[in-house]
N, C-alpha and C positions, 0 to 999 in steps of 0.2 A: 590302436587309436584311443584317444581320450574319450570318456563318456560325456556326451553332451545332453544336458537336461533341458527340455523345452517346458518351462514353467507355465506358459500360456496353455499348452495342451493339458498339463496336469490340472490346471485350474478348472478346465471343463469337467473333469471327473470330480474334483474336490468341491466344486460349487463356487461360482464367480463372486457371490456376495452372500455367503452363508453366515451362520451364527458366529464363527471364528472371526470373520472380517468385521461383522457388526460390533462384536465385543471390542476389537482393536480400534474401530472407528470411534466408539463412545469415549475411549480414553484419549485418543488423539484429538478429537474435536474440542476437548477441554483446553488442550494446548493451543489450538487454532484460535479459540476464544481469547486466550490471554495474549496471543500474538497481536491481535487487533488492539488490545488494551495497551501493550507496549508501544505500538505504532502511533496511537492517537492521544495518549494521556496528556501530552504537552499542550494540546489545544486549550485545555481547561486550566492546567497548572500555571501556564504562562498566558492566560487569557487577559484581555483588556478589562480594566475597571474605570469607572468614571472618577474624575478628580478635578480639582480647581486650585487656583493659586491661593496660598495662605496669605492673609492680610493681618499681621500681628496687631496693628492699631485697632482692629475691630473684632477680632475673634473672641468667642466665649471660651470658657474653660470647663470641660474639654471642647475643642473646636467641633462644630457641626458642619456636615457636608453642604447642606442647603444654607446659602448665605442669607443673612437677615435683611432688614430694610436698607442696610448700608451697601448692599451689593451693587446697585447702580452707581454709587459714588466711587467705588474702589476698583471695580472690575469692568473692563471693556466688554461690550455685548458679544462680540464674535471671537475673542481671543482670550477668554478667561482661563483656559487650561494652562497656558504658558506665559502669559503676560498680564500685568496689572497696571493700573494707573499710578503714576509717580506721586508719592505722598509729599505734601508740602508742610505738614505739621504732624505731631505725634498723637493728636486726638482724632477720634472717629466722627467726622462731620463733613458735610458736602463741600465746605470751603477748604478742607484739609487735603484734597486730592486735585491733581491737574485735570483739566477738562478733556485733553486729547493726547497728552504725552504719556507713553507707556514705557515700562522696563521689564526685563525678563524676571520671572519669579525665581526665588531661591529655595522655597519650601512649598509643600502642597498639602491639601486636605483630601483624603481619599474617601470614596463612598463606602468601600469595604476593604478588608485586608485579606480577601480570599485567595488572591494570586500573588505571584512573585513580584508583580508590578509595584504593589504597595510595600511588600516586605523589603525589597531591595531599592526602593525609591527610584523607580524607572520612569517617573512622569516626564513627559515631553521628550522621551528618548525611545520612540516607538521602534526604531531599528533594533534596539537591544532586545525588545520583546520578540520581534519576528525572527531575530537571529537564532533563537532557541530551536525553532523548527528546521532551519537550514542546517544547523550543527547536527541535529538528529539525523538528517538525510546523509550528511557526510559520514557519520558513523555507520550508516547502512552500507555505503560504498565499501568501507573497509571490512565489514562483516562478511560479505558474500564470498570472497575467495577463501577466507580463513575457514568459514563454516563448510564450504565445499571440500576443502582439504581434509578436515576432520571427518566428515561424512564418508568420503571415499576411502580414506585410509584406515580409520578406526571403527567405522560402522555407523549406520543411520541412528540406531538407538543411543549410542554414546553421544553423538552430536545433538540429538534431541534433548537428552537430559542436561547436557552442558548449557545449551542455548535457552532452555526453559527455566533452569534454576539460577544461573548467573545474574539475570536481570533482577531477581528478587533481592540479592545482596546489594547490587549497585543502586537499585531503586530505594531501598531502605536508607542507605547512606545519604542519598540525594535528599531525602526528606528532612535531614538534619543540616542541610547546607547553611552556612552562616554568611555567605557572600554570593554575589551574582556569578563571579568567575568560577567558584566551586560548583555551583549549580550547573553551569554550562559544561564544565569538564565531565561531570557525572552524567549529564544528558548524552554526551558523546559516547561515554563508556557504556551506558545503557543500550544504545543502539548497536554499538560494536559487538557486545557479547550476546545480544538477544535478537537482532534483526534477522538472523538466519533461521530462527525457530520455525517460521512459516514454511519456507521452502523444504526444510528437513521433514517437518510433519507431513507436508503434502506428498513428498516422495515416499515416505514410509507407509502412508495410508494407501496410496494407489499402487504400489509395487506388489501388493498381495491381492489386488482386485482384478477380476477377469476383464478382458478387452471390451466386452459388450456393456460392462457396468461402469467404465471409467468416466464417461460423460456425466452419469448420475453422481458418481463419487466426487468428481471435481465440483459439480454444482452444489452439493451438500457442503463441501469445504468452503466455497466462496460465500454461501449464505450464512454459514456459521461465523465467518469473519465479519460479516455485516452485523450480526447479532452481538459480536464482541465490541463493536463500536457503540452499539446501543447500551451495553453494559457500562462502558466508560462514561457516557453522559449521565446515566442513571446514578452511578456512584457519585459523580461530581455534583449532581443535584441534591443528593441526600447528605453528602459530606463535602461542603463547598471549600472549607479551608484547605489550602494546597498541601500542607504537611500531613495532615490526617488523611487526606484524599490519597496521597501516594502510599502511605502505610497500608491503608485498606486494600488498595489495588495489588501491591507487590508482596506483602507478607505471605498470602496463601500459596504463592508460586513455589515456596520452599518444598511443598509436598510433592512436587514433580520429581524429586529425587527417587521416590518409590517406583517410578516408571522403569527403572533399571531392572526391576524384578517383576513388574506387572505386565509388561509387553515384551514380545519377542523381537529379535533382530530381523531385518529384512532378509527374506529367503533369497531374493535376487542378488543381494550384495554378497551373501554367504557363498552362493554358487559361483559368482564372479571371482571370488577369492579361493576357490577350490575346496571350500569347507563343506563338502557334500553331506557328511554325516550329520552335522548340526542342522543343515537345511532339511535333510530327510526327517529328522526328529520333529521339527516344527510342522512339516507337511503331514506327518502321521497324526500329530496332535490336532491339527486343523481338521483332518478327515474325520477323526473321532468326534470332535465337537460339532461338525456339520452333519454327522450321521451319514457319511458317505463311505463307500467301499472302493478302494483303489484297485485297478486291474493288476493282474499278476505281472504284466510287462512293466507297468510303472513301478511296482514294488521292487522288481529286479533291477530296474534302471537306477533306483534310489539307493539300493543297498550294495551293488557291486562296486568294487574299488576302481577309481579312475586311474588311467595310465598317464604318466607325465609326458608332456610334449617336449621335444628337444628345443633347447634355447636357440633363438636366431641371433647370430652375432652381427650379421650385416644388415643394418637398418637403413643404410644409405638410400636404397631404391625407394623405400616407403617415404622417407623424408623428401626425396627429390620429387616424388609423385605429388605430395601435398603442396610443395612449392609451385609445381606446374599448374595445379588446379587453382591456387590462389592467383597466379599471374593471369590465367584465363578469365577469371572473374573480374579482375581489375581492368582487363582490356575490353571487357564486354560493356558497351555503352548502355545496352538494354538493362543488364543486371545492376550496373552502377546507378542508373537513373531510378530503378526500382528500389534500390537500397536507400537512396536519398529520400524518396517519397515515404517509404516505410519508417524511416527514422523520424521523419516529421510527424507521422501518425502517432508513434510511441511517445514523442515529446508532448504532443497535444494531449494524449490520454492521461499521462501522469500529471501534467500541469492542471488540466481541467478537473480531473477526479479529486486530487488532493486539494486543489484550490477551492472547489465547491464545499468540501467538508470543512476546511479551515474558516471560510468566510460565512458559512451558514450561521455561526454564532453571532454575526453582526446584523442579521435580518431583523425586521420588526417582530416583536413577540419574544417569548421565552427562548433563550439561547439553547437550553437543554432540550426543549421540545423540538426546535428546529433541527438540531443535530441528530436527534433520534429519528425524526422523519426522513432526513437526508440519508441516514444509514439504512433504514428499513426499505426504502424505495429501491435499493440496489438489488434486492432479492427478486422482484418481478423482472428486473433488467436481465439478470442471469438466466431466468426461465425463458424469457423472450428469445434470448440468443440460441438456446437449445431448440426451441420450436421453429425458428425461422431459417436457420443456416442451411438445413437440408431441404427445406421447402422452397424458399425464394432465392437461394444462392448466397455465397459468402459476400460477394461484392455488393449486391443490391441491399442486403440486410444491413451491412456495416455502414454503407454510404447513407442510407436512410437514417440510421441512428445518429451519425455525425451531424447531418444537416438539420434534423429536428432539434437536436441539442443546441446547435448554433443559433437557430431561429428563436428558440425559447429564451435563451440567455441574452441575446441582443435586444429582445423585446422588453426585458425587465426594466430598464431605465425609463421607458415610456409609460409605465403603469403608474397612475396617480397614487400618492401616499395614502389617500383615503380608501384604497382597496388593497390592504396588506395581504389578504388571503390569496389574491391573484399573483402577487409577487412570489409568495411561498410556493404556489402551485407551479409556476414557471420554473422556479429553482429546482423543485422536485422532478419535474419532467426532464430538465437538463441532466440531473444526476442519474435518473433512470436510463436515459439514452447513452450517456457516457459509460455507464456500467455495462450496458449491453454491448457497446462497441469494444470495451476493454476485454470482455470475455470472448468476443468473436475474433478479434485481431490476432490472438495467439494462433488459432487454426489457420486463418487466411494468410498470415505472413509466412508460416512454414510451408504452405502449398505453392508459394510464388517462386521458391528457390530450388535448385537441383539438389538431389540427395548428396552429391559430392561435397556440397558446401552449405547444406541446409542449417545444420546446427550452428556453424560459425556465423552465418548471416543473421539468423534469428537472435543469437547472442549479442551481435553488434547493434542491432536495432533496439534490443531491450536495454543495453547499456546507454545508448543515446537517450532513451526515454527517461533515464535518471536525471537528465538535465531539467526536465519539467518538474520532477519531484523536488529538485534542489531550489528552484525558483519559486515554486508555489507558496511556501511559507512567507515570502516577502510581499505577496500581492495585497495584504491589508494596507500596506504603505500607500497604495494607489488611491485609497479612500481619502487621503489628505487633500488630493486634488479634485476628485469627484467621487461621490459616494458609490455610484454604480459603475465606475470605471473598470474594476476587476471583472465584472460580469460581461461587459462589452468585449474585453480582451479575450475572455474564455470563449464567448460566442463566435467571434471572428476566427479564432484558431480552429474551433470545431467545424465551422462551415467551410473553411479553406481545406481542411483535411478531407471532408466529404467530397469536395470538388476534385481534389487530387486523385481520388479513386477512379476517375475517368481515364487516368493514364495506365491503369493496371487491368489485367484480364480477369474474367470470371473463372473460378477453379472448380465449381460444382460439376460433378460427373466427368471430371477429367482425370486422367492418370497423373499421379505425382511425377513430376519430371525427374528423371534420374541423372541426365547429363545436362551440361550447360547449353548445348544446342537445343534440347527439348524445352528448357526453360525460356530461352530466347524466342522460340517459335510459338509459345503460348499466346502471344499477342495476335499471331496469324491463324490461331485455331488449328495448328498442325498437330497438336497433341491429340492422340486418338481418344475418343469418348468411350466411356465404359459401356 
């Protein structure tokens, strides 16, 4: 028989989160930090700037953003961004402009040239600005299967180095874009080559951490991602011009090429590929660094030669069994209803999470401070998830997070403009709750489906969630109709998701369902309690 190595058992001897794992974490957390940068940099590079119509008859040289005394003659009160009053003569005087007839502007004066809006003259074409974020998410769609293939075929470390270094090259090229189309193409390429870095780093970090420390390890990674968003806003604050901003963010990532020598390959991946000698070398190295002594049985297990298993030629029964399980799931009204509900949760999570981050720069006050606060508030959200899931239950905790998020965001439009701090506070509460729900829903969704189809169902829900991420960058367009409209949409969806949780069972202290029948009977509480 082939030698089967139980890495979780070895980690109990090795140390579940010892010096070796901490060293690896320190390296990998730097990648997680940059993953957040790659994911959110467009919010500032393609950020909105104030502008007004240019009036050649009255402009000074060079033009100043604040119109002079001639402003009321030439610019309509409410539509000065895109329309101007029709000139009747070439001189700048009250009688030289129509009193009520307007025409669309052909040139603009910008308050600053910090973003691509001014650089590529995108005034009055808000959809072009918001399209940048959507194109970024499209690149993420393409990145996931490609990164997964590289990771599973050539190793986690190889995938990590490729996805961490490639964005540096693409990002630097994008900093020298000479047109909007070029910028858009390289925004897509940036996401395509780099979006998989987070999942790769996450897997590489947790595959060498013991079972009891994985919740802690995952929470550290999530919190580091939030700090990466803080870093993005801080750099934008210090280096506002978008070309310099991109160079400062991306150039340091070239150094991640050294990770090919600084960190080891995933032991689990090596064992899955039958490369036990390499895995054993890393385990012995980790034991030495953690100052742990492995048992003689473990040493023997790691050093003896594995026997090759005979190849199975007939895979038809396995494929037939998979098709049978899929058909059972599709025929189950309970599981399909649960699937639809879970997909709506995931769409809401990504839509509200990314929507709040993107729209935070439009709140009253400094856009940099607002974005930093919106990012930092995620950390207590992740901590609350860890503290409440096992104490109050998956369903109760997540439902409360959804509903509180919805109420806080729906209340924002009713807060007077004279109390800006309350608007910011409600926005932060909404972000805290949606972060808590995001962290919790991974666990809860997996517990609702049977082992036979758990991975597939969870993956389908996660893919559905990408719809929310795709639409979220377009939500600033809603402000053209009503300034608080995005927050009302976010709040209604979050509240609806919370109420939909009434349709699903509590999974705390229940055995994970192994079969479709057990999953269906969770609603009837027929699954045995632990």
